[in-house]
C-alpha positions as CSV (number, residue, x, y, z in Angstrom):
1,M,-13.4,-22.9,-6.7
2,E,-13.7,-18.9,-6.1
3,T,-15.5,-17.9,-2.7
4,S,-17.0,-14.8,-2.3
5,H,-18.4,-12.8,0.7
6,V,-20.6,-10.0,1.0
7,V,-19.6,-8.1,3.9
8,K,-21.1,-4.3,5.5
9,V,-19.4,-0.8,5.0
10,L,-19.1,0.0,8.9
11,K,-16.9,3.1,8.4
12,A,-15.8,5.2,5.4
13,Q,-13.9,8.6,5.0
14,F,-11.7,10.6,2.9
15,I,-8.1,9.9,4.9
16,T,-6.6,12.6,2.1
17,H,-7.8,14.3,-0.7
18,D,-8.6,11.2,-2.9
19,V,-7.2,8.3,-0.8
20,K,-10.5,7.3,1.3
21,S,-10.4,4.5,3.8
22,F,-13.3,2.1,4.6
23,V,-13.5,-0.9,7.3
24,V,-15.6,-3.3,6.9
25,E,-16.9,-6.8,8.6
26,K,-14.9,-10.1,8.6
27,P,-16.5,-13.0,7.1
28,E,-15.9,-15.8,9.4
29,G,-12.5,-17.6,8.7
30,Y,-11.7,-14.9,6.7
31,T,-8.0,-14.3,6.9
32,F,-4.7,-13.1,4.8
33,T,-1.0,-12.6,5.4
34,P,0.0,-8.4,5.7
35,G,1.1,-7.6,2.3
36,Q,-2.0,-9.5,0.5
37,A,-5.3,-8.4,-1.5
38,T,-8.2,-9.8,-2.8
39,E,-10.8,-8.2,-5.2
40,V,-13.4,-6.2,-4.5
41,S,-16.6,-5.3,-6.0
42,I,-19.9,-3.1,-4.7
43,N,-22.8,-5.4,-4.2
44,S,-25.1,-3.5,-6.3
45,P,-26.7,-4.9,-10.0
46,Q,-24.7,-2.4,-11.9
47,W,-21.0,-3.0,-10.5
48,K,-21.3,-6.3,-8.6
49,N,-19.3,-7.9,-11.5
50,E,-16.8,-4.8,-11.6
51,K,-13.7,-6.6,-9.3
52,R,-11.0,-4.1,-8.7
53,P,-7.8,-5.5,-6.3
54,F,-7.2,-3.9,-3.3
55,T,-4.8,-4.6,-0.6
56,F,-6.4,-5.2,3.2
57,T,-4.3,-2.6,5.4
58,N,-5.3,-3.7,8.9
59,L,-3.4,-5.6,11.3
60,K,-4.3,-9.2,10.6
61,E,-6.1,-10.1,14.1
62,S,-8.2,-7.4,14.1
63,N,-11.9,-8.2,13.9
64,N,-12.5,-5.3,11.1
65,L,-11.1,-5.6,7.5
66,E,-9.6,-2.3,6.6
67,F,-8.7,-1.0,3.1
68,M,-7.1,2.5,1.8
69,I,-8.4,3.1,-1.6
70,K,-7.5,6.1,-3.8
71,I,-10.9,7.5,-5.9
72,Y,-10.0,8.7,-9.3
73,K,-13.7,10.5,-10.1
74,E,-11.8,11.7,-13.6
75,R,-12.4,8.1,-14.8
76,K,-16.0,7.9,-13.3
77,G,-15.4,3.8,-12.8
78,V,-15.2,1.4,-9.5
79,T,-13.2,3.8,-7.2
80,N,-15.4,6.7,-8.4
81,E,-18.1,5.0,-7.3
82,L,-16.6,3.7,-4.0
83,G,-15.7,7.5,-3.6
84,R,-20.1,7.5,-2.8
85,I,-20.3,4.6,-0.7
86,N,-20.7,5.3,3.1
87,A,-21.5,2.9,6.5
88,G,-24.2,0.7,6.3
89,D,-23.3,-0.1,2.1
90,E,-22.5,-3.7,1.2
91,L,-19.0,-4.4,-0.8
92,I,-18.4,-8.1,-2.0
93,L,-14.6,-9.7,-1.3
94,H,-13.5,-12.7,-2.8
95,D,-10.0,-14.7,-2.9
96,V,-7.0,-13.3,-0.8
97,F,-3.8,-13.3,-3.1
98,G,-1.1,-11.1,-3.3
99,T,3.0,-12.2,-3.5
100,I,4.3,-8.9,-1.5
101,N,5.0,-10.8,2.2
102,Y,7.9,-9.6,4.6
103,K,11.0,-12.3,4.4
104,G,13.2,-10.1,6.8
105,P,14.3,-6.7,7.6
106,G,15.4,-4.0,4.1
107,V,14.2,-1.0,2.2
108,F,10.6,-0.5,1.1
109,I,10.5,1.7,-1.9
110,A,6.7,2.6,-2.4
111,A,4.9,5.2,-5.0
112,G,1.8,6.9,-4.0
113,A,-1.3,4.4,-3.2
114,G,2.0,1.7,-3.8
115,I,2.8,2.6,-0.3
116,T,-0.7,0.1,0.8
117,P,0.7,-3.4,1.0
118,F,3.5,-1.9,3.0
119,I,1.2,-0.3,5.5
120,S,-0.3,-3.9,7.2
121,I,3.4,-4.9,7.1
122,F,4.8,-1.7,9.1
123,R,1.8,-2.3,11.7
124,N,2.3,-6.2,12.2
125,L,5.9,-5.4,12.8
126,Y,5.2,-2.3,15.3
127,K,3.0,-4.4,17.5
128,N,5.7,-6.8,17.6
129,N,8.5,-4.5,17.9
130,Q,10.6,-5.9,14.3
131,I,10.2,-2.6,12.7
132,H,13.5,-2.4,13.8
133,G,15.9,-2.1,10.8
134,N,13.7,-1.6,8.1
135,R,13.6,1.6,5.9
136,L,10.7,3.2,4.2
137,I,11.5,5.4,0.9
138,Y,8.4,7.1,0.0
139,V,7.5,8.6,-3.3
140,N,4.5,11.3,-3.6
141,K,3.6,14.4,-5.7
142,T,3.3,16.8,-3.0
143,S,3.1,16.1,0.6
144,E,-1.2,16.4,0.1
145,D,-0.9,13.4,-1.2
146,V,1.0,11.3,1.6
147,I,-1.2,8.6,3.1
148,M,-1.0,7.6,6.7
149,A,2.1,10.1,7.1
150,N,1.6,10.8,11.0
151,E,1.5,6.9,11.5
152,L,4.6,6.0,9.1
153,Q,6.4,8.5,10.7
154,K,5.5,7.3,14.3
155,M,6.5,3.5,13.6
156,L,9.7,4.3,11.4
157,K,11.0,7.5,12.7
158,N,14.3,8.5,11.1
159,N,13.6,5.5,8.5
160,F,10.6,7.4,6.6
161,I,12.2,9.2,4.3
162,N,9.5,11.2,2.0
163,F,10.0,12.0,-1.2
164,Y,7.7,14.9,-3.5
165,T,8.2,14.9,-7.1
166,R,6.4,18.1,-7.2
167,E,6.9,20.3,-4.4
168,N,10.1,21.2,-2.4
169,I,9.4,21.6,0.9
170,V,12.4,22.8,3.2
171,G,13.7,19.5,4.7
172,F,12.1,17.0,1.9
173,Q,13.4,15.7,-1.1
174,G,11.9,17.6,-4.3
175,R,13.1,14.9,-7.1
176,R,12.8,12.1,-8.8
177,I,14.2,9.1,-7.1
178,D,16.8,7.4,-9.7
179,R,20.0,5.6,-9.6
180,N,21.9,8.6,-7.9
181,F,19.4,8.8,-5.3
182,L,19.4,5.2,-4.3
183,I,23.5,5.4,-4.6
184,E,23.2,8.0,-1.9
185,N,21.0,6.7,0.3
186,I,21.1,3.3,0.3
187,L,24.9,1.7,1.4
188,D,24.2,-1.8,1.1
189,F,22.3,-3.2,-2.0
190,S,22.6,-7.1,-1.0
191,Q,19.7,-6.2,1.8
192,N,16.0,-6.9,1.3
193,F,13.9,-4.9,-1.0
194,Y,10.1,-4.1,-0.9
195,V,9.1,-2.1,-4.3
196,C,5.2,-1.1,-5.0
197,G,3.4,1.3,-7.1
198,P,2.3,2.2,-10.6
199,E,4.1,-0.7,-13.1
200,D,6.6,1.8,-14.7
201,F,8.0,2.9,-11.5
202,V,8.5,-0.7,-10.1
203,K,10.2,-1.7,-13.5
204,T,12.4,1.4,-13.0
205,I,13.4,0.7,-9.2
206,T,14.0,-2.9,-9.5
207,D,16.2,-2.4,-13.3
208,I,18.4,0.1,-11.1
209,L,18.6,-2.1,-7.7
210,L,19.7,-4.8,-9.6
211,D,22.0,-3.2,-11.7
212,L,23.2,-1.8,-8.4
213,G,24.5,-5.6,-7.3
214,A,21.0,-6.2,-5.7
215,T,19.8,-9.9,-6.3
216,P,16.6,-11.1,-8.2
217,E,15.2,-13.1,-4.6
218,A,16.1,-10.0,-2.5
219,I,13.4,-7.8,-4.7
220,V,10.1,-8.7,-3.5
221,I,7.5,-6.9,-5.7
222,E,3.5,-7.5,-6.7
223,N,3.9,-10.3,-9.3
């Protein structure tokens, strides 16, 4: 039977123009594996049954939980409402789920808010001095859309590749990730791959990786 927990929001702030970070209370005994998520709803009569999946971005051993959520104001839905949530308000958390977990060094490929399952994984690896051997290819429309750019740069250094589809900046890629890009930037297709982002993006990247020799067991996606 599913369990739910009402938690207080301790801190809420925008970290990009449309992504908001929420730090909330951690229920006793509540635990997750980096990369996992839960369904979240707002504790109000109108919204409490509107559950949406969001990934934990904090370290597993943190005293509180953190989510980084993209706010879609134009959709007038749950995330638009979350955009108005502040410290002192309450959210409802449900059971933990998710299939993105770390199984060894590899290439992480994320688009937009698809970076969120990887943030907790990278923070955990960095804290334990195990981040070496991992690379991140991160796709966004523009530089303003990049979530946690400074921290990712600090953790991954030269293994952090930023990719903008609608902006050309000196020193950064300004095109879509395609077969040629992956051939140019990945030498070894027998390693692990972690892919997260919009459904079409994940399917396209996964198909290309398989075509280039990656094995299905080595590609980790959200199922």
